[in-house]
C-alpha positions, 0 to 999 in steps of 0.5 A, a space after each residue: 588451674 595450675 594448681 589443681 592439675 599440679 595436686 593430681 601428680 605426685 608429692 615429692 617431699 616430706 615439705 610438699 606433702 605437708 603442705 597439701 594436706 594443711 592447706 586442703 584441710 584449711 580450706 575444708 575447715 573454712 568452707 565448713 566455717 562458712 556454711 555453718 556461720 552462713 546458716 546462723 545468718 537465717 536463724 536470726 532473720 526469722 526472729 523479728 518474724 517472733 516478735 511481730 506474731 507476739 504482738 497482742 491482737 488489739 495492737 496490731 496495726 495497719 503498719 504491722 501487717 504491712 511489715 509482715 507482708 512485705 517481709 516475709 512475702 505473705 498474702 493472708 494472715 
């Protein structure tokens, strides 16, 4: 909390200004990187769904249906 309060006061000196700008930029970069990485996790979680939909009807067993219902919360296929 102290660092937020002190960031609103005028910065005295070149070193403090550069440090503040670098720290803030690094924080923004980390936040954006984390958000993009988290979105890739969601996209990768959809891959088993595509594979299960590609199973031919004659090979479609009760186990596959149960897995789809449990994993993706579908009540009807």
